[in-house]
PQR file of N, CA, C, O and H, with PARSE charges and radii, in Angstrom:
ATOM      1  N   UNK A   1      90.814 100.180  78.351 -0.4000 1.5000
ATOM      2  CA  UNK A   1      92.151  99.867  78.795 -0.0000 2.0000
ATOM      3  C   UNK A   1      92.683 101.015  79.647  0.5500 1.7000
ATOM      4  O   UNK A   1      92.539 102.182  79.283 -0.5500 1.4000
ATOM      5  N   UNK A   2      93.286 100.689  80.758 -0.4000 1.5000
ATOM      6  CA  UNK A   2      93.802 101.693  81.688 -0.0000 2.0000
ATOM      7  C   UNK A   2      95.260 101.958  81.375  0.5500 1.7000
ATOM      8  O   UNK A   2      96.055 101.032  81.217 -0.5500 1.4000
ATOM      9  H   UNK A   2      93.403  99.741  81.053  0.4000 1.0000
ATOM     10  N   UNK A   3      95.597 103.223  81.288 -0.4000 1.5000
ATOM     11  CA  UNK A   3      96.993 103.564  81.036 -0.0000 2.0000
ATOM     12  C   UNK A   3      97.727 103.714  82.362  0.5500 1.7000
ATOM     13  O   UNK A   3      97.107 103.817  83.421 -0.5500 1.4000
ATOM     14  H   UNK A   3      94.951 103.975  81.417  0.4000 1.0000
ATOM     15  N   UNK A   4      99.035 103.725  82.290 -0.4000 1.5000
ATOM     16  CA  UNK A   4      99.861 103.824  83.493 -0.0000 2.0000
ATOM     17  C   UNK A   4      99.696 105.189  84.147  0.5500 1.7000
ATOM     18  O   UNK A   4      99.855 105.307  85.362 -0.5500 1.4000
ATOM     19  H   UNK A   4      99.538 103.641  81.430  0.4000 1.0000
ATOM     20  N   UNK A   5      99.388 106.200  83.389 -0.4000 1.5000
ATOM     21  CA  UNK A   5      99.238 107.551  83.926 -0.0000 2.0000
ATOM     22  C   UNK A   5      98.047 107.707  84.852  0.5500 1.7000
ATOM     23  O   UNK A   5      98.010 108.664  85.625 -0.5500 1.4000
ATOM     24  H   UNK A   5      99.259 106.105  82.402  0.4000 1.0000
ATOM     25  N   UNK A   6      97.068 106.807  84.808 -0.4000 1.5000
ATOM     26  CA  UNK A   6      95.892 106.911  85.657 -0.0000 2.0000
ATOM     27  C   UNK A   6      96.114 106.359  87.060  0.5500 1.7000
ATOM     28  O   UNK A   6      95.337 106.671  87.962 -0.5500 1.4000
ATOM     29  H   UNK A   6      97.098 106.029  84.180  0.4000 1.0000
ATOM     30  N   UNK A   7      97.137 105.560  87.272 -0.4000 1.5000
ATOM     31  CA  UNK A   7      97.344 104.915  88.563 -0.0000 2.0000
ATOM     32  C   UNK A   7      97.563 105.913  89.705  0.5500 1.7000
ATOM     33  O   UNK A   7      96.948 105.747  90.759 -0.5500 1.4000
ATOM     34  H   UNK A   7      97.768 105.307  86.539  0.4000 1.0000
ATOM     35  N   UNK A   8      98.398 106.927  89.553 -0.4000 1.5000
ATOM     36  CA  UNK A   8      98.571 107.855  90.674 -0.0000 2.0000
ATOM     37  C   UNK A   8      97.294 108.622  91.013  0.5500 1.7000
ATOM     38  O   UNK A   8      97.037 108.893  92.186 -0.5500 1.4000
ATOM     39  H   UNK A   8      98.897 107.062  88.697  0.4000 1.0000
ATOM     40  N   UNK A   9      96.500 108.974  90.021 -0.4000 1.5000
ATOM     41  CA  UNK A   9      95.279 109.717  90.316 -0.0000 2.0000
ATOM     42  C   UNK A   9      94.295 108.844  91.096  0.5500 1.7000
ATOM     43  O   UNK A   9      93.572 109.362  91.947 -0.5500 1.4000
ATOM     44  H   UNK A   9      96.709 108.754  89.068  0.4000 1.0000
ATOM     45  N   UNK A  10      94.247 107.555  90.836 -0.4000 1.5000
ATOM     46  CA  UNK A  10      93.398 106.644  91.589 -0.0000 2.0000
ATOM     47  C   UNK A  10      93.875 106.551  93.034  0.5500 1.7000
ATOM     48  O   UNK A  10      93.060 106.501  93.955 -0.5500 1.4000
ATOM     49  H   UNK A  10      94.835 107.134  90.145  0.4000 1.0000
ATOM     50  N   UNK A  11      95.175 106.526  93.233 -0.4000 1.5000
ATOM     51  CA  UNK A  11      95.733 106.481  94.567 -0.0000 2.0000
ATOM     52  C   UNK A  11      95.330 107.713  95.369  0.5500 1.7000
ATOM     53  O   UNK A  11      94.953 107.600  96.536 -0.5500 1.4000
ATOM     54  H   UNK A  11      95.837 106.567  92.485  0.4000 1.0000
ATOM     55  N   UNK A  12      95.406 108.881  94.753 -0.4000 1.5000
ATOM     56  CA  UNK A  12      95.076 110.117  95.460 -0.0000 2.0000
ATOM     57  C   UNK A  12      93.578 110.263  95.704  0.5500 1.7000
ATOM     58  O   UNK A  12      93.172 111.031  96.577 -0.5500 1.4000
ATOM     59  H   UNK A  12      95.712 108.973  93.805  0.4000 1.0000
ATOM     60  N   UNK A  13      92.759 109.549  94.959 -0.4000 1.5000
ATOM     61  CA  UNK A  13      91.323 109.560  95.217 -0.0000 2.0000
ATOM     62  C   UNK A  13      91.017 108.747  96.469  0.5500 1.7000
ATOM     63  O   UNK A  13      90.179 109.157  97.272 -0.5500 1.4000
ATOM     64  H   UNK A  13      93.088 108.925  94.250  0.4000 1.0000
ATOM     65  N   UNK A  14      91.669 107.615  96.653 -0.4000 1.5000
ATOM     66  CA  UNK A  14      91.405 106.750  97.793 -0.0000 2.0000
ATOM     67  C   UNK A  14      92.210 107.123  99.039  0.5500 1.7000
ATOM     68  O   UNK A  14      91.909 106.625 100.124 -0.5500 1.4000
ATOM     69  H   UNK A  14      92.349 107.282  96.000  0.4000 1.0000
ATOM     70  N   UNK A  15      93.200 107.963  98.918 -0.4000 1.5000
ATOM     71  CA  UNK A  15      94.017 108.355 100.065 -0.0000 2.0000
ATOM     72  C   UNK A  15      93.196 109.026 101.175  0.5500 1.7000
ATOM     73  O   UNK A  15      93.358 108.650 102.336 -0.5500 1.4000
ATOM     74  H   UNK A  15      93.445 108.367  98.037  0.4000 1.0000
ATOM     75  N   UNK A  16      92.325 110.001 100.877 -0.4000 1.5000
ATOM     76  CA  UNK A  16      91.516 110.578 101.962 -0.0000 2.0000
ATOM     77  C   UNK A  16      90.572 109.557 102.611  0.5500 1.7000
ATOM     78  O   UNK A  16      90.331 109.617 103.816 -0.5500 1.4000
ATOM     79  H   UNK A  16      92.194 110.307  99.934  0.4000 1.0000
ATOM     80  N   UNK A  17      90.045 108.635 101.825 -0.4000 1.5000
ATOM     81  CA  UNK A  17      89.165 107.608 102.365 -0.0000 2.0000
ATOM     82  C   UNK A  17      89.938 106.705 103.320  0.5500 1.7000
ATOM     83  O   UNK A  17      89.442 106.374 104.397 -0.5500 1.4000
ATOM     84  H   UNK A  17      90.241 108.586 100.846  0.4000 1.0000
ATOM     85  N   UNK A  18      91.129 106.309 102.940 -0.4000 1.5000
ATOM     86  CA  UNK A  18      91.958 105.468 103.795 -0.0000 2.0000
ATOM     87  C   UNK A  18      92.379 106.207 105.062  0.5500 1.7000
ATOM     88  O   UNK A  18      92.436 105.616 106.140 -0.5500 1.4000
ATOM     89  H   UNK A  18      91.532 106.578 102.065  0.4000 1.0000
ATOM     90  N   UNK A  19      92.670 107.481 104.931 -0.4000 1.5000
ATOM     91  CA  UNK A  19      93.050 108.287 106.092 -0.0000 2.0000
ATOM     92  C   UNK A  19      91.888 108.409 107.077  0.5500 1.7000
ATOM     93  O   UNK A  19      92.087 108.273 108.284 -0.5500 1.4000
ATOM     94  H   UNK A  19      92.623 107.961 104.055  0.4000 1.0000
ATOM     95  N   UNK A  20      90.686 108.660 106.579 -0.4000 1.5000
ATOM     96  CA  UNK A  20      89.515 108.739 107.455 -0.0000 2.0000
ATOM     97  C   UNK A  20      89.215 107.402 108.109  0.5500 1.7000
ATOM     98  O   UNK A  20      88.834 107.364 109.279 -0.5500 1.4000
ATOM     99  H   UNK A  20      90.524 108.770 105.598  0.4000 1.0000
ATOM    100  N   UNK A  21      89.374 106.323 107.390 -0.4000 1.5000
ATOM    101  CA  UNK A  21      89.165 104.995 107.954 -0.0000 2.0000
ATOM    102  C   UNK A  21      90.174 104.725 109.070  0.5500 1.7000
ATOM    103  O   UNK A  21      89.809 104.210 110.127 -0.5500 1.4000
ATOM    104  H   UNK A  21      89.682 106.354 106.440  0.4000 1.0000
ATOM    105  N   UNK A  22      91.422 105.065 108.842 -0.4000 1.5000
ATOM    106  CA  UNK A  22      92.471 104.884 109.842 -0.0000 2.0000
ATOM    107  C   UNK A  22      92.179 105.711 111.095  0.5500 1.7000
ATOM    108  O   UNK A  22      92.318 105.208 112.210 -0.5500 1.4000
ATOM    109  H   UNK A  22      91.718 105.483 107.983  0.4000 1.0000
ATOM    110  N   UNK A  23      91.779 106.968 110.927 -0.4000 1.5000
ATOM    111  CA  UNK A  23      91.484 107.820 112.073 -0.0000 2.0000
ATOM    112  C   UNK A  23      90.275 107.309 112.857  0.5500 1.7000
ATOM    113  O   UNK A  23      90.252 107.408 114.084 -0.5500 1.4000
ATOM    114  H   UNK A  23      91.666 107.377 110.021  0.4000 1.0000
ATOM    115  N   UNK A  24      89.280 106.769 112.172 -0.4000 1.5000
ATOM    116  CA  UNK A  24      88.123 106.199 112.863 -0.0000 2.0000
ATOM    117  C   UNK A  24      88.496 104.963 113.664  0.5500 1.7000
ATOM    118  O   UNK A  24      88.003 104.769 114.775 -0.5500 1.4000
ATOM    119  H   UNK A  24      89.299 106.689 111.175  0.4000 1.0000
ATOM    120  N   UNK A  25      89.356 104.135 113.112 -0.4000 1.5000
ATOM    121  CA  UNK A  25      89.806 102.942 113.838 -0.0000 2.0000
ATOM    122  C   UNK A  25      90.593 103.351 115.078  0.5500 1.7000
ATOM    123  O   UNK A  25      90.399 102.778 116.149 -0.5500 1.4000
ATOM    124  H   UNK A  25      89.756 104.293 112.209  0.4000 1.0000
ATOM    125  N   UNK A  26      91.471 104.328 114.945 -0.4000 1.5000
ATOM    126  CA  UNK A  26      92.236 104.827 116.094 -0.0000 2.0000
ATOM    127  C   UNK A  26      91.291 105.408 117.146  0.5500 1.7000
ATOM    128  O   UNK A  26      91.492 105.191 118.341 -0.5500 1.4000
ATOM    129  H   UNK A  26      91.629 104.794 114.074  0.4000 1.0000
ATOM    130  N   UNK A  27      90.274 106.135 116.719 -0.4000 1.5000
ATOM    131  CA  UNK A  27      89.295 106.701 117.647 -0.0000 2.0000
ATOM    132  C   UNK A  27      88.572 105.607 118.421  0.5500 1.7000
ATOM    133  O   UNK A  27      88.389 105.733 119.632 -0.5500 1.4000
ATOM    134  H   UNK A  27      90.111 106.310 115.748  0.4000 1.0000
ATOM    135  N   UNK A  28      88.163 104.552 117.759 -0.4000 1.5000
ATOM    136  CA  UNK A  28      87.471 103.451 118.422 -0.0000 2.0000
ATOM    137  C   UNK A  28      88.393 102.736 119.396  0.5500 1.7000
ATOM    138  O   UNK A  28      87.976 102.384 120.499 -0.5500 1.4000
ATOM    139  H   UNK A  28      88.312 104.450 116.775  0.4000 1.0000
ATOM    140  N   UNK A  29      89.639 102.519 119.002 -0.4000 1.5000
ATOM    141  CA  UNK A  29      90.600 101.839 119.881 -0.0000 2.0000
ATOM    142  C   UNK A  29      90.862 102.670 121.138  0.5500 1.7000
ATOM    143  O   UNK A  29      90.911 102.120 122.238 -0.5500 1.4000
ATOM    144  H   UNK A  29      89.978 102.805 118.106  0.4000 1.0000
ATOM    145  N   UNK A  30      91.029 103.981 120.991 -0.4000 1.5000
ATOM    146  CA  UNK A  30      91.263 104.846 122.146 -0.0000 2.0000
ATOM    147  C   UNK A  30      90.039 104.887 123.049  0.5500 1.7000
ATOM    148  O   UNK A  30      90.176 104.907 124.272 -0.5500 1.4000
ATOM    149  H   UNK A  30      90.990 104.428 120.097  0.4000 1.0000
ATOM    150  N   UNK A  31      88.857 104.898 122.473 -0.4000 1.5000
ATOM    151  CA  UNK A  31      87.630 104.900 123.264 -0.0000 2.0000
ATOM    152  C   UNK A  31      87.496 103.628 124.088  0.5500 1.7000
ATOM    153  O   UNK A  31      87.138 103.684 125.265 -0.5500 1.4000
ATOM    154  H   UNK A  31      88.746 104.881 121.479  0.4000 1.0000
ATOM    155  N   UNK A  32      87.777 102.502 123.489 -0.4000 1.5000
ATOM    156  CA  UNK A  32      87.711 101.227 124.210 -0.0000 2.0000
ATOM    157  C   UNK A  32      88.776 101.174 125.296  0.5500 1.7000
ATOM    158  O   UNK A  32      88.518 100.683 126.395 -0.5500 1.4000
ATOM    159  H   UNK A  32      88.069 102.457 122.533  0.4000 1.0000
ATOM    160  N   UNK A  33      89.970 101.674 124.999 -0.4000 1.5000
ATOM    161  CA  UNK A  33      91.024 101.702 126.019 -0.0000 2.0000
ATOM    162  C   UNK A  33      90.602 102.540 127.221  0.5500 1.7000
ATOM    163  O   UNK A  33      90.794 102.127 128.365 -0.5500 1.4000
ATOM    164  H   UNK A  33      90.180 102.073 124.106  0.4000 1.0000
ATOM    165  N   UNK A  34      90.030 103.714 126.969 -0.4000 1.5000
ATOM    166  CA  UNK A  34      89.620 104.589 128.071 -0.0000 2.0000
ATOM    167  C   UNK A  34      88.503 103.945 128.884  0.5500 1.7000
ATOM    168  O   UNK A  34      88.496 104.072 130.108 -0.5500 1.4000
ATOM    169  H   UNK A  34      89.874 104.050 126.040  0.4000 1.0000
ATOM    170  N   UNK A  35      87.563 103.262 128.244 -0.4000 1.5000
ATOM    171  CA  UNK A  35      86.500 102.569 128.973 -0.0000 2.0000
ATOM    172  C   UNK A  35      87.096 101.507 129.885  0.5500 1.7000
ATOM    173  O   UNK A  35      86.749 101.431 131.064 -0.5500 1.4000
ATOM    174  H   UNK A  35      87.569 103.160 127.250  0.4000 1.0000
ATOM    175  N   UNK A  36      87.985 100.694 129.346 -0.4000 1.5000
ATOM    176  CA  UNK A  36      88.611  99.638 130.153 -0.0000 2.0000
ATOM    177  C   UNK A  36      89.482 100.223 131.254  0.5500 1.7000
ATOM    178  O   UNK A  36      89.530  99.679 132.357 -0.5500 1.4000
ATOM    179  H   UNK A  36      88.266 100.755 128.389  0.4000 1.0000
ATOM    180  N   UNK A  37      90.162 101.312 130.974 -0.4000 1.5000
ATOM    181  CA  UNK A  37      90.998 101.958 131.978 -0.0000 2.0000
ATOM    182  C   UNK A  37      90.147 102.504 133.118  0.5500 1.7000
ATOM    183  O   UNK A  37      90.512 102.376 134.286 -0.5500 1.4000
ATOM    184  H   UNK A  37      90.123 101.754 130.078  0.4000 1.0000
ATOM    185  N   UNK A  38      89.021 103.108 132.781 -0.4000 1.5000
ATOM    186  CA  UNK A  38      88.126 103.631 133.818 -0.0000 2.0000
ATOM    187  C   UNK A  38      87.572 102.499 134.677  0.5500 1.7000
ATOM    188  O   UNK A  38      87.472 102.648 135.895 -0.5500 1.4000
ATOM    189  H   UNK A  38      88.724 103.212 131.831  0.4000 1.0000
ATOM    190  N   UNK A  39      87.214 101.388 134.078 -0.4000 1.5000
ATOM    191  CA  UNK A  39      86.713 100.243 134.844 -0.0000 2.0000
ATOM    192  C   UNK A  39      87.820  99.652 135.726  0.5500 1.7000
ATOM    193  O   UNK A  39      87.569  99.277 136.872 -0.5500 1.4000
ATOM    194  H   UNK A  39      87.294 101.266 133.089  0.4000 1.0000
ATOM    195  N   UNK A  40      89.035  99.572 135.192 -0.4000 1.5000
ATOM    196  CA  UNK A  40      90.157  99.006 135.944 -0.0000 2.0000
ATOM    197  C   UNK A  40      90.524  99.887 137.139  0.5500 1.7000
ATOM    198  O   UNK A  40      90.997  99.381 138.157 -0.5500 1.4000
ATOM    199  H   UNK A  40      89.238  99.877 134.262  0.4000 1.0000
ATOM    200  N   UNK A  41      90.314 101.174 137.025 -0.4000 1.5000
ATOM    201  CA  UNK A  41      90.640 102.102 138.116 -0.0000 2.0000
ATOM    202  C   UNK A  41      89.541 102.181 139.162  0.5500 1.7000
ATOM    203  O   UNK A  41      89.654 102.951 140.115 -0.5500 1.4000
ATOM    204  H   UNK A  41      89.930 101.585 136.198  0.4000 1.0000
ATOM    205  N   UNK A  42      88.494 101.410 139.003 -0.4000 1.5000
ATOM    206  CA  UNK A  42      87.465 101.342 140.020 -0.0000 2.0000
ATOM    207  C   UNK A  42      86.339 102.339 139.868  0.5500 1.7000
ATOM    208  O   UNK A  42      85.564 102.530 140.805 -0.5500 1.4000
ATOM    209  H   UNK A  42      88.402 100.784 138.229  0.4000 1.0000
ATOM    210  N   UNK A  43      86.222 102.981 138.718 -0.4000 1.5000
ATOM    211  CA  UNK A  43      85.114 103.909 138.503 -0.0000 2.0000
ATOM    212  C   UNK A  43      83.835 103.130 138.231  0.5500 1.7000
ATOM    213  O   UNK A  43      83.879 101.952 137.876 -0.5500 1.4000
ATOM    214  H   UNK A  43      86.851 102.825 137.957  0.4000 1.0000
ATOM    215  N   UNK A  44      82.701 103.794 138.401 -0.4000 1.5000
ATOM    216  CA  UNK A  44      81.421 103.133 138.173 -0.0000 2.0000
ATOM    217  C   UNK A  44      81.230 102.826 136.689  0.5500 1.7000
ATOM    218  O   UNK A  44      81.890 103.398 135.821 -0.5500 1.4000
ATOM    219  H   UNK A  44      82.665 104.750 138.690  0.4000 1.0000
ATOM    220  N   UNK A  45      80.309 101.907 136.432 -0.4000 1.5000
ATOM    221  CA  UNK A  45      80.032 101.532 135.049 -0.0000 2.0000
ATOM    222  C   UNK A  45      79.421 102.703 134.284  0.5500 1.7000
ATOM    223  O   UNK A  45      79.686 102.866 133.093 -0.5500 1.4000
ATOM    224  H   UNK A  45      79.773 101.442 137.137  0.4000 1.0000
ATOM    225  N   UNK A  46      78.610 103.515 134.954 -0.4000 1.5000
ATOM    226  CA  UNK A  46      77.999 104.678 134.311 -0.0000 2.0000
ATOM    227  C   UNK A  46      79.063 105.691 133.881  0.5500 1.7000
ATOM    228  O   UNK A  46      79.013 106.228 132.775 -0.5500 1.4000
ATOM    229  H   UNK A  46      78.395 103.382 135.921  0.4000 1.0000
ATOM    230  N   UNK A  47      80.016 105.941 134.766 -0.4000 1.5000
ATOM    231  CA  UNK A  47      81.103 106.855 134.427 -0.0000 2.0000
ATOM    232  C   UNK A  47      81.901 106.329 133.238  0.5500 1.7000
ATOM    233  O   UNK A  47      82.282 107.094 132.352 -0.5500 1.4000
ATOM    234  H   UNK A  47      80.056 105.504 135.665  0.4000 1.0000
ATOM    235  N   UNK A  48      82.151 105.034 133.223 -0.4000 1.5000
ATOM    236  CA  UNK A  48      82.916 104.439 132.132 -0.0000 2.0000
ATOM    237  C   UNK A  48      82.176 104.565 130.809  0.5500 1.7000
ATOM    238  O   UNK A  48      82.797 104.806 129.774 -0.5500 1.4000
ATOM    239  H   UNK A  48      81.842 104.413 133.944  0.4000 1.0000
ATOM    240  N   UNK A  49      80.864 104.405 130.830 -0.4000 1.5000
ATOM    241  CA  UNK A  49      80.077 104.542 129.602 -0.0000 2.0000
ATOM    242  C   UNK A  49      80.061 105.989 129.135  0.5500 1.7000
ATOM    243  O   UNK A  49      80.114 106.252 127.933 -0.5500 1.4000
ATOM    244  H   UNK A  49      80.360 104.209 131.671  0.4000 1.0000
ATOM    245  N   UNK A  50      79.989 106.935 130.074 -0.4000 1.5000
ATOM    246  CA  UNK A  50      80.052 108.353 129.705 -0.0000 2.0000
ATOM    247  C   UNK A  50      81.398 108.674 129.062  0.5500 1.7000
ATOM    248  O   UNK A  50      81.456 109.413 128.080 -0.5500 1.4000
ATOM    249  H   UNK A  50      79.946 106.722 131.050  0.4000 1.0000
ATOM    250  N   UNK A  51      82.473 108.124 129.610 -0.4000 1.5000
ATOM    251  CA  UNK A  51      83.804 108.317 129.023 -0.0000 2.0000
ATOM    252  C   UNK A  51      83.843 107.748 127.611  0.5500 1.7000
ATOM    253  O   UNK A  51      84.365 108.387 126.698 -0.5500 1.4000
ATOM    254  H   UNK A  51      82.425 107.524 130.408  0.4000 1.0000
ATOM    255  N   UNK A  52      83.297 106.561 127.430 -0.4000 1.5000
ATOM    256  CA  UNK A  52      83.282 105.923 126.116 -0.0000 2.0000
ATOM    257  C   UNK A  52      82.528 106.766 125.099  0.5500 1.7000
ATOM    258  O   UNK A  52      83.023 106.994 123.996 -0.5500 1.4000
ATOM    259  H   UNK A  52      82.872 106.042 128.172  0.4000 1.0000
ATOM    260  N   UNK A  53      81.346 107.227 125.454 -0.4000 1.5000
ATOM    261  CA  UNK A  53      80.543 108.028 124.524 -0.0000 2.0000
ATOM    262  C   UNK A  53      81.208 109.369 124.245  0.5500 1.7000
ATOM    263  O   UNK A  53      81.226 109.833 123.104 -0.5500 1.4000
ATOM    264  H   UNK A  53      80.943 107.042 126.351  0.4000 1.0000
ATOM    265  N   UNK A  54      81.756 109.993 125.287 -0.4000 1.5000
ATOM    266  CA  UNK A  54      82.428 111.285 125.097 -0.0000 2.0000
ATOM    267  C   UNK A  54      83.618 111.155 124.154  0.5500 1.7000
ATOM    268  O   UNK A  54      83.840 112.024 123.312 -0.5500 1.4000
ATOM    269  H   UNK A  54      81.742 109.616 126.213  0.4000 1.0000
ATOM    270  N   UNK A  55      84.376 110.084 124.289 -0.4000 1.5000
ATOM    271  CA  UNK A  55      85.540 109.913 123.420 -0.0000 2.0000
ATOM    272  C   UNK A  55      85.143 109.542 121.997  0.5500 1.7000
ATOM    273  O   UNK A  55      85.873 109.856 121.057 -0.5500 1.4000
ATOM    274  H   UNK A  55      84.195 109.378 124.973  0.4000 1.0000
ATOM    275  N   UNK A  56      84.018 108.891 121.822 -0.4000 1.5000
ATOM    276  CA  UNK A  56      83.569 108.582 120.466 -0.0000 2.0000
ATOM    277  C   UNK A  56      83.157 109.845 119.720  0.5500 1.7000
ATOM    278  O   UNK A  56      83.397 109.961 118.518 -0.5500 1.4000
ATOM    279  H   UNK A  56      83.425 108.636 122.586  0.4000 1.0000
ATOM    280  N   UNK A  57      82.533 110.798 120.427 -0.4000 1.5000
ATOM    281  CA  UNK A  57      82.048 112.006 119.762 -0.0000 2.0000
ATOM    282  C   UNK A  57      83.037 113.171 119.811  0.5500 1.7000
ATOM    283  O   UNK A  57      83.037 114.015 118.916 -0.5500 1.4000
ATOM    284  H   UNK A  57      82.337 110.703 121.403  0.4000 1.0000
ATOM    285  N   UNK A  58      83.874 113.227 120.840 -0.4000 1.5000
ATOM    286  CA  UNK A  58      84.864 114.303 120.982 -0.0000 2.0000
ATOM    287  C   UNK A  58      86.220 113.682 121.267  0.5500 1.7000
ATOM    288  O   UNK A  58      86.678 113.710 122.410 -0.5500 1.4000
ATOM    289  H   UNK A  58      83.874 112.541 121.568  0.4000 1.0000
ATOM    290  N   UNK A  59      86.878 113.118 120.253 -0.4000 1.5000
ATOM    291  CA  UNK A  59      88.060 112.288 120.511 -0.0000 2.0000
ATOM    292  C   UNK A  59      89.241 113.021 121.144  0.5500 1.7000
ATOM    293  O   UNK A  59      89.793 112.529 122.128 -0.5500 1.4000
ATOM    294  H   UNK A  59      86.507 113.095 119.324  0.4000 1.0000
ATOM    295  N   UNK A  60      89.638 114.139 120.637 -0.4000 1.5000
ATOM    296  CA  UNK A  60      90.859 114.789 121.125 -0.0000 2.0000
ATOM    297  C   UNK A  60      90.604 115.469 122.469  0.5500 1.7000
ATOM    298  O   UNK A  60      91.334 115.244 123.435 -0.5500 1.4000
ATOM    299  H   UNK A  60      89.190 114.539 119.837  0.4000 1.0000
ATOM    300  N   UNK A  61      89.570 116.299 122.523 -0.4000 1.5000
ATOM    301  CA  UNK A  61      89.263 117.015 123.766 -0.0000 2.0000
ATOM    302  C   UNK A  61      88.838 116.018 124.848  0.5500 1.7000
ATOM    303  O   UNK A  61      89.213 116.162 126.011 -0.5500 1.4000
ATOM    304  H   UNK A  61      88.977 116.483 121.739  0.4000 1.0000
ATOM    305  N   UNK A  62      88.060 115.016 124.463 -0.4000 1.5000
ATOM    306  CA  UNK A  62      87.616 114.017 125.428 -0.0000 2.0000
ATOM    307  C   UNK A  62      88.770 113.251 126.041  0.5500 1.7000
ATOM    308  O   UNK A  62      88.759 112.977 127.241 -0.5500 1.4000
ATOM    309  H   UNK A  62      87.755 114.898 123.518  0.4000 1.0000
ATOM    310  N   UNK A  63      89.769 112.900 125.239 -0.4000 1.5000
ATOM    311  CA  UNK A  63      90.931 112.176 125.750 -0.0000 2.0000
ATOM    312  C   UNK A  63      91.733 113.055 126.704  0.5500 1.7000
ATOM    313  O   UNK A  63      92.193 112.584 127.745 -0.5500 1.4000
ATOM    314  H   UNK A  63      89.778 113.123 124.264  0.4000 1.0000
ATOM    315  N   UNK A  64      91.900 114.316 126.357 -0.4000 1.5000
ATOM    316  CA  UNK A  64      92.640 115.229 127.232 -0.0000 2.0000
ATOM    317  C   UNK A  64      91.917 115.384 128.563  0.5500 1.7000
ATOM    318  O   UNK A  64      92.544 115.325 129.620 -0.5500 1.4000
ATOM    319  H   UNK A  64      91.527 114.698 125.512  0.4000 1.0000
ATOM    320  N   UNK A  65      90.604 115.580 128.519 -0.4000 1.5000
ATOM    321  CA  UNK A  65      89.826 115.731 129.751 -0.0000 2.0000
ATOM    322  C   UNK A  65      89.888 114.457 130.578  0.5500 1.7000
ATOM    323  O   UNK A  65      90.069 114.515 131.794 -0.5500 1.4000
ATOM    324  H   UNK A  65      90.095 115.627 127.660  0.4000 1.0000
ATOM    325  N   UNK A  66      89.740 113.300 129.926 -0.4000 1.5000
ATOM    326  CA  UNK A  66      89.787 112.043 130.682 -0.0000 2.0000
ATOM    327  C   UNK A  66      91.140 111.853 131.345  0.5500 1.7000
ATOM    328  O   UNK A  66      91.202 111.441 132.503 -0.5500 1.4000
ATOM    329  H   UNK A  66      89.593 113.253 128.938  0.4000 1.0000
ATOM    330  N   UNK A  67      92.221 112.141 130.642 -0.4000 1.5000
ATOM    331  CA  UNK A  67      93.544 111.968 131.226 -0.0000 2.0000
ATOM    332  C   UNK A  67      93.770 112.915 132.405  0.5500 1.7000
ATOM    333  O   UNK A  67      94.540 112.600 133.313 -0.5500 1.4000
ATOM    334  H   UNK A  67      92.171 112.475 129.701  0.4000 1.0000
ATOM    335  N   UNK A  68      93.103 114.074 132.396 -0.4000 1.5000
ATOM    336  CA  UNK A  68      93.252 115.019 133.501 -0.0000 2.0000
ATOM    337  C   UNK A  68      92.414 114.636 134.717  0.5500 1.7000
ATOM    338  O   UNK A  68      92.826 114.898 135.847 -0.5500 1.4000
ATOM    339  H   UNK A  68      92.478 114.329 131.658  0.4000 1.0000
ATOM    340  N   UNK A  69      91.234 114.016 134.513 -0.4000 1.5000
ATOM    341  CA  UNK A  69      90.345 113.768 135.652 -0.0000 2.0000
ATOM    342  C   UNK A  69      90.386 112.336 136.168  0.5500 1.7000
ATOM    343  O   UNK A  69      89.781 112.049 137.201 -0.5500 1.4000
ATOM    344  H   UNK A  69      90.898 113.802 133.595  0.4000 1.0000
ATOM    345  N   UNK A  70      91.064 111.446 135.499 -0.4000 1.5000
ATOM    346  CA  UNK A  70      91.041 110.061 135.969 -0.0000 2.0000
ATOM    347  C   UNK A  70      91.776 109.925 137.299  0.5500 1.7000
ATOM    348  O   UNK A  70      92.686 110.692 137.612 -0.5500 1.4000
ATOM    349  H   UNK A  70      91.556 111.679 134.660  0.4000 1.0000
ATOM    350  N   UNK A  71      91.364 108.949 138.051 -0.4000 1.5000
ATOM    351  CA  UNK A  71      91.962 108.699 139.371 -0.0000 2.0000
ATOM    352  C   UNK A  71      93.309 108.011 139.216  0.5500 1.7000
ATOM    353  O   UNK A  71      93.520 107.218 138.297 -0.5500 1.4000
ATOM    354  H   UNK A  71      90.624 108.325 137.797  0.4000 1.0000
ATOM    355  N   UNK A  72      94.213 108.328 140.127 -0.4000 1.5000
ATOM    356  CA  UNK A  72      95.475 107.587 140.147 -0.0000 2.0000
ATOM    357  C   UNK A  72      95.218 106.199 140.712  0.5500 1.7000
ATOM    358  O   UNK A  72      94.420 106.020 141.632 -0.5500 1.4000
ATOM    359  H   UNK A  72      94.042 108.972 140.873  0.4000 1.0000
ATOM    360  N   UNK A  73      95.903 105.234 140.148 -0.4000 1.5000
ATOM    361  CA  UNK A  73      95.673 103.844 140.573 -0.0000 2.0000
ATOM    362  C   UNK A  73      96.346 103.550 141.902  0.5500 1.7000
ATOM    363  O   UNK A  73      95.892 102.682 142.646 -0.5500 1.4000
ATOM    364  H   UNK A  73      96.551 105.379 139.400  0.4000 1.0000
ATOM    365  N   UNK A  74      97.399 104.246 142.203 -0.4000 1.5000
ATOM    366  CA  UNK A  74      98.161 103.942 143.422 -0.0000 2.0000
ATOM    367  C   UNK A  74      97.854 104.911 144.522  0.5500 1.7000
ATOM    368  O   UNK A  74      98.409 104.800 145.616 -0.5500 1.4000
ATOM    369  H   UNK A  74      97.768 104.951 141.598  0.4000 1.0000
TER
END
């Protein structure tokens, strides 16, 4: 039988797992956005794939670099 006192400890055990899952989902969404943005701006497919892979492995630095080097649309 589970007592009421065990509920908060279970929550704190799964909190880091949920946080990592959330950060991974955000990383994937940002990577897909950058790939589509690079394709929409007229970059080559190879460049877009490099952007996608770079953002999957280096999310924060990769996003900063991509935002600095991407072409202006207008």
